[in-house]
GUDREN-442013 format. One record per residue: z, y, x of N, C-alpha, C in turn. Coordinates in nm, 4 decimals. Layout:
BEGIN
{{Z, Y, X}, {Z, Y, X}, {Z, Y, X}} ...
END
This chain:
BEGIN
{{2.5556, -3.8600, -1.5521}, {2.5581, -3.8316, -1.4104}, {2.3998, -3.8041, -1.3741}} {{2.3363, -3.9265, -1.4723}, {2.1433, -3.9040, -1.4294}, {2.0817, -3.7781, -1.4731}} {{2.1510, -3.7672, -1.6362}, {2.0970, -3.6475, -1.6766}, {2.1248, -3.5350, -1.6442}} {{2.2368, -3.4845, -1.5590}, {2.3217, -3.3730, -1.5110}, {2.1717, -3.3141, -1.3711}} {{2.1805, -3.4556, -1.2701}, {2.0579, -3.4512, -1.1990}, {1.9326, -3.4334, -1.2551}} {{1.8675, -3.4715, -1.3349}, {1.7538, -3.4648, -1.4080}, {1.7106, -3.3333, -1.3955}} {{1.8274, -3.2668, -1.4828}, {1.8045, -3.1270, -1.5894}, {1.8312, -3.0334, -1.4255}} {{1.8970, -3.0697, -1.3034}, {1.9734, -2.9615, -1.2529}, {1.8262, -2.9164, -1.1533}} {{1.7246, -3.0819, -1.1579}, {1.6396, -3.0675, -1.0885}, {1.5328, -2.9605, -1.1367}} {{1.5187, -2.9934, -1.2593}, {1.4181, -2.9273, -1.3908}, {1.3841, -2.7782, -1.3663}} {{1.5719, -2.7490, -1.3473}, {1.5725, -2.6313, -1.3499}, {1.5270, -2.5327, -1.1964}} {{1.5737, -2.6006, -1.1041}, {1.5281, -2.5899, -0.9695}, {1.3508, -2.5917, -0.9859}} {{1.3136, -2.6318, -1.0133}, {1.1717, -2.6458, -1.0428}, {1.1000, -2.5122, -1.1221}} {{1.1637, -2.5187, -1.1966}, {1.1348, -2.3938, -1.3048}, {1.1463, -2.2798, -1.2291}} {{1.2527, -2.2429, -1.1247}, {1.2795, -2.1257, -1.0596}, {1.1978, -2.1028, -0.9525}} {{1.1388, -2.1965, -0.9280}, {1.0735, -2.2187, -0.8248}, {0.8996, -2.1422, -0.8649}} {{0.8827, -2.2374, -0.9479}, {0.7777, -2.1409, -1.0483}, {0.7673, -1.9946, -1.0936}} {{0.8501, -1.9908, -1.1291}, {0.9217, -1.8622, -1.1583}, {0.8961, -1.7337, -1.0110}} {{0.9176, -1.7876, -0.8935}, {0.9136, -1.7171, -0.8306}, {0.8199, -1.7417, -0.7448}} {{0.7774, -1.8125, -0.7309}, {0.5839, -1.8396, -0.6960}, {0.4979, -1.7653, -0.7596}} {{0.5290, -1.7194, -0.8856}, {0.4177, -1.6569, -0.9820}, {0.4616, -1.5039, -0.9489}} {{0.5795, -1.5044, -0.9120}, {0.6315, -1.3542, -0.9475}, {0.5456, -1.2736, -0.7835}} {{0.5815, -1.3878, -0.6838}, {0.4777, -1.3501, -0.5368}, {0.3754, -1.3081, -0.5607}} {{0.2926, -1.4035, -0.6246}, {0.1382, -1.3943, -0.6643}, {0.1125, -1.2255, -0.7360}} {{0.1868, -1.2011, -0.8336}, {0.1292, -1.0893, -0.8510}, {0.1104, -0.9740, -0.7706}} {{0.1899, -0.9433, -0.6748}, {0.1147, -0.7863, -0.5362}, {-0.0104, -0.8909, -0.5109}} {{-0.0394, -0.9232, -0.5216}, {-0.1671, -1.0300, -0.4257}, {-0.2910, -0.9131, -0.5243}} {{-0.4015, -0.8979, -0.4329}, {-0.5064, -0.8665, -0.5183}, {-0.6177, -0.8528, -0.3839}} {{-0.7105, -0.7775, -0.4523}, {-0.8357, -0.7453, -0.3178}, {-0.9116, -0.5880, -0.3656}} {{-0.8779, -0.5171, -0.3314}, {-0.9416, -0.3416, -0.2682}, {-1.0538, -0.3344, -0.2421}} {{-1.1718, -0.2780, -0.2725}, {-1.2436, -0.2372, -0.1947}, {-1.2375, -0.1380, -0.1724}} {{-1.2479, -0.0793, -0.0382}, {-1.2114, 0.0945, -0.0469}, {-1.3284, 0.1157, 0.0819}} {{-1.3559, 0.2423, 0.0551}, {-1.4351, 0.3494, 0.0923}, {-1.3758, 0.4154, 0.2385}} {{-1.4143, 0.4601, 0.3501}, {-1.3322, 0.5800, 0.4465}, {-1.3935, 0.6286, 0.3971}} {{-1.3613, 0.7555, 0.3922}, {-1.4185, 0.8700, 0.3381}, {-1.4411, 0.9602, 0.4625}} {{-1.3055, 0.9859, 0.5536}, {-1.2952, 1.0852, 0.6605}, {-1.1817, 0.9904, 0.7676}} {{-1.1845, 1.0571, 0.8641}, {-1.0488, 1.0283, 0.9627}, {-1.0815, 1.0908, 1.0970}} {{-0.9328, 1.1772, 1.1133}, {-0.9396, 1.2139, 1.2297}, {-0.8145, 1.1468, 1.2820}} {{-0.7475, 1.2477, 1.4016}, {-0.6556, 1.1772, 1.4247}, {-0.5064, 1.2074, 1.3910}} {{-0.5379, 1.3006, 1.2922}, {-0.4233, 1.3327, 1.1902}, {-0.4637, 1.3128, 1.0592}} {{-0.5397, 1.2709, 1.0056}, {-0.5635, 1.2686, 0.8581}, {-0.6465, 1.1550, 0.8282}} {{-0.6299, 1.0197, 0.7413}, {-0.7299, 0.9082, 0.7260}, {-0.7190, 0.9424, 0.5734}} {{-0.8427, 0.9597, 0.5167}, {-0.8243, 0.9351, 0.3623}, {-0.9976, 0.8015, 0.3140}} {{-0.9208, 0.7469, 0.2162}, {-0.9800, 0.6437, 0.1637}, {-0.9893, 0.6438, 0.0183}} {{-1.0998, 0.5675, -0.0571}, {-1.1422, 0.5468, -0.1483}, {-1.1093, 0.4379, -0.2084}} {{-1.0873, 0.3865, -0.3469}, {-1.0882, 0.2148, -0.3638}, {-1.1693, 0.2540, -0.4759}} {{-1.2747, 0.1844, -0.4339}, {-1.3856, 0.1365, -0.5355}, {-1.3807, 0.0618, -0.6308}} {{-1.3172, -0.0681, -0.5944}, {-1.3185, -0.1426, -0.7197}, {-1.1871, -0.2405, -0.6585}} {{-1.1116, -0.3081, -0.7345}, {-0.9753, -0.3348, -0.7137}, {-0.9845, -0.4879, -0.8176}} {{-0.9193, -0.6211, -0.7939}, {-0.8911, -0.7143, -0.8304}, {-0.7772, -0.7405, -0.8139}} {{-0.7387, -0.7956, -0.9271}, {-0.6166, -0.8246, -0.9340}, {-0.5201, -0.7301, -0.9501}} {{-0.3821, -0.7535, -0.8924}, {-0.3028, -0.6622, -0.8494}, {-0.2631, -0.6491, -0.7637}} {{-0.3866, -0.5393, -0.6631}, {-0.3964, -0.5187, -0.5482}, {-0.3245, -0.3707, -0.5015}} {{-0.2756, -0.3838, -0.3714}, {-0.1930, -0.2896, -0.3492}, {-0.2693, -0.2235, -0.2287}} {{-0.2357, -0.1117, -0.1871}, {-0.2678, -0.0220, -0.0947}, {-0.3050, -0.1045, 0.0203}} {{-0.2002, -0.1525, 0.0928}, {-0.2324, -0.2754, 0.2243}, {-0.3738, -0.3505, 0.2195}} {{-0.3812, -0.3748, 0.0812}, {-0.4921, -0.4858, 0.0400}, {-0.6097, -0.3844, 0.0797}} {{-0.6453, -0.2432, 0.0116}, {-0.7367, -0.1682, 0.0752}, {-0.7431, -0.1378, 0.2614}} {{-0.6439, -0.1248, 0.2898}, {-0.6624, -0.1002, 0.4396}, {-0.6723, -0.2456, 0.5112}} {{-0.6655, -0.3628, 0.4584}, {-0.6934, -0.4933, 0.5383}, {-0.8669, -0.4762, 0.4854}} {{-0.8968, -0.4636, 0.3906}, {-1.0754, -0.4640, 0.3553}, {-1.1010, -0.3339, 0.4717}} {{-1.0359, -0.2274, 0.5152}, {-1.1450, -0.1402, 0.6009}, {-1.1091, -0.2051, 0.7244}} {{-0.9796, -0.2816, 0.7689}, {-0.9881, -0.2730, 0.8990}, {-1.1064, -0.4569, 0.9177}} {{-1.1027, -0.5288, 0.7994}, {-1.1845, -0.6484, 0.8046}, {-1.3545, -0.5677, 0.8221}} {{-1.3733, -0.5079, 0.7767}, {-1.5172, -0.3909, 0.8117}, {-1.5261, -0.3287, 0.9565}} {{-1.4222, -0.3458, 0.9946}, {-1.4208, -0.2662, 1.1600}, {-1.4219, -0.1105, 1.1659}} {{-1.3576, -0.0670, 1.0089}, {-1.3867, 0.1029, 1.0456}, {-1.2377, 0.1672, 1.0333}} {{-1.1253, 0.0870, 1.0540}, {-1.0216, 0.1464, 1.1005}, {-0.9278, -0.0221, 1.1467}} {{-0.8130, 0.0164, 1.1851}, {-0.7049, -0.0225, 1.2250}, {-0.5997, 0.0109, 1.2238}} {{-0.4656, -0.0669, 1.1635}, {-0.3306, -0.0162, 1.0932}, {-0.2354, -0.1262, 1.1561}} {{-0.1110, -0.1022, 1.1605}, {0.0130, -0.1805, 1.1643}, {0.0899, -0.1722, 1.0510}} {{0.1728, -0.2354, 0.9869}, {0.2656, -0.2020, 0.9010}, {0.3605, -0.2761, 0.9469}} {{0.4937, -0.1931, 0.9107}, {0.6255, -0.2735, 0.9354}, {0.7434, -0.2477, 0.8653}} {{0.7710, -0.3362, 0.7581}, {0.8760, -0.3481, 0.6603}, {0.8171, -0.2089, 0.5579}} {{0.6901, -0.2658, 0.5158}, {0.6169, -0.2004, 0.4393}, {0.5820, -0.0083, 0.4867}} {{0.5816, 0.0046, 0.5713}, {0.5901, 0.1494, 0.6737}, {0.4823, 0.1562, 0.7448}} {{0.3871, 0.2379, 0.7375}, {0.2420, 0.2080, 0.8282}, {0.3192, 0.3180, 0.9342}} {{0.3042, 0.2195, 1.0811}, {0.3703, 0.2467, 1.1835}, {0.2427, 0.2872, 1.2756}} {{0.1108, 0.2760, 1.2716}, {-0.0061, 0.3286, 1.3430}, {-0.0928, 0.3020, 1.2688}} {{-0.1992, 0.3756, 1.2887}, {-0.3509, 0.3989, 1.2263}, {-0.4641, 0.3992, 1.3782}} {{-0.5521, 0.3750, 1.3965}, {-0.6596, 0.3650, 1.4633}, {-0.5902, 0.4129, 1.6226}} {{-0.4696, 0.3158, 1.6664}, {-0.3882, 0.3848, 1.7583}, {-0.3186, 0.4465, 1.7721}} {{-0.2742, 0.5804, 1.6602}, {-0.2084, 0.6830, 1.6446}, {-0.0567, 0.6019, 1.5809}} {{0.0124, 0.6005, 1.6714}, {0.1388, 0.5520, 1.6224}, {0.2751, 0.6636, 1.5775}} {{0.3561, 0.5847, 1.4838}, {0.4632, 0.6739, 1.4660}, {0.5426, 0.7215, 1.6022}} {{0.5858, 0.8749, 1.6002}, {0.7092, 0.8821, 1.6918}, {0.8183, 0.7995, 1.7084}} {{0.8942, 0.7900, 1.8220}, {1.0068, 0.7164, 1.7406}, {1.0918, 0.7277, 1.7039}} {{1.1457, 0.8437, 1.6344}, {1.2255, 0.9147, 1.5813}, {1.1318, 0.9327, 1.4583}} {{1.0209, 0.8996, 1.4387}, {0.9316, 0.8890, 1.2907}, {0.9287, 1.0434, 1.2720}} {{0.9013, 1.1544, 1.3882}, {0.8360, 1.2697, 1.3808}, {0.7754, 1.2783, 1.4996}} {{0.6469, 1.2652, 1.4581}, {0.6273, 1.2825, 1.3479}, {0.5863, 1.1037, 1.3081}} {{0.5042, 1.1222, 1.1763}, {0.4723, 0.9742, 1.1397}, {0.3451, 0.9961, 1.0206}} {{0.3181, 0.8654, 1.0063}, {0.2456, 0.8694, 0.8939}, {0.2827, 0.8978, 0.7606}} {{0.2416, 1.0304, 0.6684}, {0.2647, 0.9707, 0.5708}, {0.1648, 0.9729, 0.4314}} {{0.2010, 0.9194, 0.3295}, {0.0947, 0.8509, 0.2361}, {0.1152, 0.9736, 0.1195}} {{-0.0632, 0.9966, 0.0837}, {-0.0465, 1.1069, -0.0397}, {-0.1639, 1.0393, -0.1029}} {{-0.1171, 1.0702, -0.2504}, {-0.2117, 0.9757, -0.3691}, {-0.2681, 1.0512, -0.4889}} {{-0.4085, 1.0386, -0.5192}, {-0.4240, 1.0835, -0.5912}, {-0.3893, 1.0488, -0.7521}} {{-0.3318, 0.9453, -0.7499}, {-0.2800, 0.8456, -0.8852}, {-0.0844, 0.9421, -0.9016}} {{-0.1260, 1.0162, -1.0169}, {0.0104, 1.0572, -1.0339}, {0.0970, 0.9810, -1.1133}} {{0.0976, 0.8607, -1.1268}, {0.1716, 0.7658, -1.1593}, {0.2397, 0.6837, -1.0437}} {{0.1589, 0.7114, -0.9632}, {0.2717, 0.6702, -0.8255}, {0.2585, 0.7810, -0.6871}} {{0.3051, 0.8974, -0.7540}, {0.3146, 0.9898, -0.6927}, {0.4311, 1.1572, -0.7330}} {{0.4300, 1.1919, -0.6287}, {0.5375, 1.3067, -0.6473}, {0.5118, 1.3860, -0.5691}} {{0.4949, 1.5211, -0.5981}, {0.4406, 1.6691, -0.5396}, {0.5925, 1.7536, -0.5489}} {{0.7270, 1.6970, -0.5805}, {0.8181, 1.7640, -0.5714}, {0.8374, 1.8198, -0.3901}} {{0.7653, 1.7904, -0.3077}, {0.7979, 1.8125, -0.1851}, {0.6809, 1.8725, -0.1139}} {{0.5439, 1.8952, -0.2085}, {0.4689, 1.9345, -0.1514}, {0.3792, 1.8226, -0.1448}} {{0.2095, 1.8646, -0.1532}, {0.1129, 1.7520, -0.1534}, {0.0006, 1.7898, -0.0458}} {{-0.0940, 1.7045, -0.1018}, {-0.2688, 1.7520, 0.0147}, {-0.3077, 1.7581, -0.0532}} {{-0.4024, 1.8563, -0.0389}, {-0.5050, 1.8791, -0.1216}, {-0.6337, 1.7986, -0.0773}} {{-0.7882, 1.7166, -0.1675}, {-0.8588, 1.7011, -0.1068}, {-0.9699, 1.7120, -0.1448}} {{-1.0961, 1.7339, -0.1766}, {-1.1983, 1.8051, -0.2281}, {-1.1840, 1.8660, -0.3890}} {{-1.0527, 1.9679, -0.3628}, {-1.0040, 2.0373, -0.4825}, {-0.8745, 1.9670, -0.5628}} {{-0.8780, 1.8719, -0.4975}, {-0.7550, 1.7885, -0.5966}, {-0.5815, 1.7475, -0.5383}} {{-0.5132, 1.7857, -0.5879}, {-0.3907, 1.8017, -0.5119}, {-0.3584, 1.5989, -0.5302}} {{-0.2922, 1.5733, -0.3910}, {-0.2747, 1.4559, -0.4163}, {-0.1009, 1.4639, -0.3546}} {{-0.0341, 1.4157, -0.4500}, {0.1278, 1.4232, -0.4183}, {0.1419, 1.2977, -0.3164}} {{0.3127, 1.3037, -0.2338}, {0.3605, 1.1885, -0.1958}, {0.3713, 1.0614, -0.2497}} {{0.3179, 0.9486, -0.2087}, {0.3732, 0.8202, -0.2629}, {0.4956, 0.8192, -0.2290}} {{0.5503, 0.7378, -0.3949}, {0.6784, 0.7060, -0.4110}, {0.7230, 0.5705, -0.3469}} {{0.6153, 0.4838, -0.3199}, {0.6672, 0.3692, -0.2295}, {0.5970, 0.3424, -0.0699}} {{0.5980, 0.2540, -0.0594}, {0.5164, 0.2108, 0.0799}, {0.3925, 0.1256, 0.0520}} {{0.3119, 0.1034, 0.1536}, {0.1732, 0.0159, 0.0980}, {0.1861, -0.1101, 0.0913}} {{0.2937, -0.1758, 0.0928}, {0.3196, -0.3161, 0.0534}, {0.3025, -0.3394, -0.1180}} {{0.3811, -0.1778, -0.1569}, {0.4397, -0.1819, -0.3068}, {0.3541, -0.0751, -0.3944}} {{0.2470, 0.0066, -0.3268}, {0.1708, 0.1255, -0.4107}, {0.0676, 0.0331, -0.4738}} {{0.0098, 0.0030, -0.6201}, {-0.0682, -0.0145, -0.6780}, {-0.1975, 0.0670, -0.6935}} {{-0.2962, 0.0316, -0.6269}, {-0.4170, 0.0997, -0.6193}, {-0.4953, 0.1258, -0.7177}} {{-0.5460, 0.2022, -0.7702}, {-0.6471, 0.2406, -0.9024}, {-0.8257, 0.2470, -0.8348}} {{-0.9050, 0.1775, -0.9317}, {-1.0546, 0.2211, -0.9047}, {-1.0409, 0.3827, -0.9196}} {{-1.1332, 0.4344, -0.8250}, {-1.1362, 0.5514, -0.7612}, {-1.0403, 0.6732, -0.7172}} {{-0.9081, 0.6010, -0.6715}, {-0.7926, 0.6659, -0.6356}, {-0.8406, 0.7204, -0.5072}} {{-0.7840, 0.8444, -0.4615}, {-0.8126, 0.8613, -0.3292}, {-0.6349, 0.8581, -0.2671}} {{-0.6855, 0.7832, -0.1569}, {-0.5121, 0.7781, -0.0562}, {-0.5469, 0.8149, 0.0408}} {{-0.4551, 0.8988, 0.1104}, {-0.4684, 1.0163, 0.2529}, {-0.3409, 0.9551, 0.2796}} {{-0.3721, 0.9130, 0.4284}, {-0.2885, 0.9399, 0.5579}, {-0.2435, 1.0279, 0.6085}} {{-0.1464, 1.1173, 0.6056}, {-0.1708, 1.2336, 0.7456}, {-0.0343, 1.1882, 0.7891}} {{-0.0650, 1.2402, 0.9167}, {0.0478, 1.2456, 1.0382}, {0.0871, 1.3468, 1.0513}} {{0.2045, 1.3306, 1.0133}, {0.2920, 1.5146, 1.0403}, {0.4605, 1.4825, 1.0618}} {{0.5219, 1.6022, 1.1329}, {0.6186, 1.5526, 1.1376}, {0.6904, 1.6558, 1.0903}} {{0.8387, 1.6847, 1.0703}, {0.9424, 1.7643, 0.9775}, {0.9975, 1.8362, 1.0509}} 
END
């Protein structure tokens, strides 16, 4: 009976370690630069990435420098610089990126500095950022 308890406890500790390491994988740091900001469009560039940084890390960097404010709920940006999504999410903040691996132009895109940026395929908590990547938030309705 004692062996079963030890085995069970060992298995539980192993699972907790694996879950803890997986949770750490989404974290990182992203140094970002605010390229432009209006009431309907915010453009940022990520200049440096440490670890497995995601877009929310870049936004946190800019917010920490006092360059913008934002709120996120369930992985979705709900407000930038005091401009909140509509109650029925029209209009709302949409994300576009120059990172072709994390974007789709199937429903269109946004051009910035001669480059077509596609719609992000995941939210800010999952969207990995790349050094030199452009990330555009557009307040738009459908």
